[in-house]
N, C-alpha and C positions, 0 to 999 in steps of 0.2 A: 313273445307276442302277446304277452297279456298286458304290458304296458300300451301297445300299439291300439289292440281292439279295448282297453279302456279310454283311450283318449279318443278313439273314433266313434266312441258310444255317447260320449260327451255332447251335449247340445250347446251349441256355440250360437246366441242371435247376432242377424246382422243389424247394425245400428245404421237410420239412414238420417239424412238430413232432418226431415220431419221430426224424430227420436231426439235427433240433439235439439232443436225446436224447442220440442215440448216439454224437454228435461230443465231448458232453461228458462222457459215462462214459470215452470210449477218451481223452482228455486229461488227464482223472485217475488212469485207471491206468497212462498212460505216466509222470506225471509222478512216481508215488509209486511206481514201480520203479525210474526214474533214481535218486531220492534211497537208497533200499535199498541199489539197488547202491552207489552211492556212500560210505553211511555202513559198508561192510562189506566185507572181502576182496575182493568182487567184482570190485572198485573196478577194484584193480593187473590181475588177470584178464580183465576185459574192452576193458581196453588192449594184452593180449596177444593177445585176438580179432582187436578190429581189426587190430590189425598181417598176422595171420593171412589174414584177407579181401582186406585191399588187395593184398597176394603172389597173393591167387588171381584178383583181379581184375586185376591186372600179368600173372599167368599166361595168362588168358584172351584180351587183349589177344593176347599174342605168340605165341598157341596154340601152348602149352607141351602137349601132348598128356599127355604121360607123369605132368605132375603133375596136369594135373585129374583123371586117371585113380584118379591118390591120394589126389586134396583129395573126389573122390565118392563113393570104398569108404568112406574114414574120416571122413564126416560124422555116419551113426546111432550110432557106436562114439563119437565125440567128444558126441551129445547126452546118451547114459549117462552117460558120464565126466565132464561140469559138474556133470547130476544129484545122483553119487556127492561132488564135491570140495565143491557149496555146500550140501550136505543140511544142516550145522547153521547155515546162513542163511536154505532156505528154513524150516525149521521154527519156526525166530524169529519168518520172517515172518507165518507161518500163525498162530502163536499171537498175533503183537500184530492181525492183522486179527480175531481170534476178542475181543479185549479194547476194539474199534471199537464206540464206544459207539450207533452205526447196525445195529448187529447185537443187542448185548446189551439194548437198550432196547426188543425184539423177542419175543427170545427167551429164555429162563433155562436154562442149561444146567445146573441143579444149583446154582448160586450160591447165596449167601445170601443172605439178604431184607435190607432197609435198619434192622429194629428191632434188629439186634445189632450197634449202631455203640458204642463203646465210650463211657465216660463220664467227667465234666469230672475227675473223683479219677485215671483210671487215665493221664489225662493230665500231669497233675501229677507222679504218683508216677514216671512215665517219664523227664521231664523233669529232675524233681530228682536221679532215680538217676544218666541220664547227665552232667551236669554235677558228679555228688559224685565220680563217678569219674574224670571228667577231671578234677580239681584234686589226683586224688594218681595219675595217671597208670596207671588200667586197665581196659585195652582192653575193649571191649565192641561186639556186634552182635546189635541186635532188630531183626525182622521184626515188622513190625506190619499183620497182613494183612484188606483189602480186600472186594472182592466174590469174588473166586478163592479156592475152597480151596486152601490148603498141605498135603492131608494125603500128596504126595506127599515133600513135604520133613520133616514132621512125625515117617514114618517112618521117618527115619535120624537122629533123636535119642531121648533119653528121657524119658518124659511126667511132667509136673509137673504138671498142671495145679490150680493156685495161685491163688489171685486176685493182681492188679499191684498191689506193692507196691512202694517203691523199696529199703523192705529186702529185699525175695525178690532183687532185680535184682542190687544192689551183691553180697549172700553168693555169687548163682549166680558171677558173673565175677572172685572174689578169685582172686587167686591160688593156686596148688596147692589148688583145690577141684577137686572130680570131675567138677563141670560146668559148667566155669569154659573150657573148650577149645570153639569152634566158635559155632551162632547161638541166641538163643532167639527164638522164634513166640509172639505175643504175637494170640488171636482176641480179642475182645469185652473183656471187663475182667480175662481170664484168661491165664495165661502157660503155656500146654499143653504146651510142651516147649524139648527145652534139648540144647545141643550135637550142633544139628542141622548140616547137610552142607549146603553151599550151593554154587550152578554159578557158577567162577570165570568174568569180563568177558572175553572177547578182543579187547577194544576198544584201539585204539593209542592213543585221544588221551587217555586214563587218563596223571595226575601219575607219573612214574617214581619219584618217592619217599613214594607212598602202599604202601602193603603188599598182602603176601594179604587182608587181611580188608575193606580198601576194595572189592578185586576181587568179592570175596563180594558185599559188598551192591551193587556195581553189576551183577554180575550176577545174583541175581537180581530186582531190578529190571526188567532186559533183558526175561524172561521171564514174566513175571507183574505185578496189580497194585499189589501191596503197596508198602508206604513203611518205606524200612529206614533205622535209623540206625547210625551206627559212631562209635563212642570211639576214638579211637586211644591206643595205648599208651607210642609215643614223644613226641607232642607234648601230647596231652591234651585233641585237637583234636575239637568233635560236628562230625560232615557227615550230611545223607540225600540220599537216593538215590531217585530216580521215575522209572520209564518208562524207564530209560537213561541217565537225566541226573545228576548228581552236585552238589551243592551242600557247599564243605569250605568248613570254620570260621564254622560259625552262631551266632548268639548265641543265647542265651535266650528273649528276648521272638517274636522271631520264631521260633522251634521253635514253644514253646508257643501262639502265634496259629495257625499254620498247621494243628494236630496239632486244636485248638479246631475250626478250619474241618472238617476230612474227619467228624467226629461226627458230621454231619448229610448231608455231600455227599463224593462220590467226586475224590481231590485226584488226578484225570489229568494228562498229560503236558502241556497244554494249561496250565491253570493252575499248574504247574510250571513254566514255560519261562520266564511271565508273572512269577513272582512272584521267578524268579532273574534277569532282567531287570531288577526295579525294584528287587533288593537290589546288581545291577551301576552300577546305576545312584544309589544313595547311597553307592559307592564303599567296598562289598563286595569282599573278595579270594576271588574264586571259582576 
């Protein structure tokens, strides 16, 4: 009887569908926050914060009143300091959230329509130009716009507004020409601007052998949904960046197939990573 009384006194909460939904949402948010922290400079700072918290708990156990008083007075200041320190990472996280299809599938914040995809001729022209420039060690940086409008970066360059051809791209990036320095932005079937400035990636995972051109291509892919093609001036190899991911030294057929895929669909980060994994399994040097 004592066991029955004990069991009857236990409180077992009822779990409804709303509770399950809340648990899933909270778990999803916590997981993505931890992944975001791990992939940024916040990971090292988080470990420092954990050490400070452990030290504060140690002071609480030993009743070190002066240390506890100092800690309580600096909490509000510390929160503001964290927001300032993590400002670039927080901005990037919000930009990535805005690119999630769960949002853009319902709301279109001035983004371009699907009927503005580039043609097969544009694909062939871009691919041909990249590998012809690579053969003669001419560096190039080509940003292909997807759904997010790149007006902010277009304004940093010089307006071109010409139909995409391999000859045009090669002439733009030819050494000692006025437009060779910087990036080209392609919208639909037209080169809209050249000599554009791109944000540099601060990722610590990028190969140190890769230079500023690759870091710029990776940087624009971290803050937009664009496809960025990079031709190395030192090695002549072609790389592609999407969603903060970089594939180095891809072959011509793989690049053409993936650009053809994007003519009617978005090449998002998930499909890009699957493609990257297939290339790795095939023995590609990524």
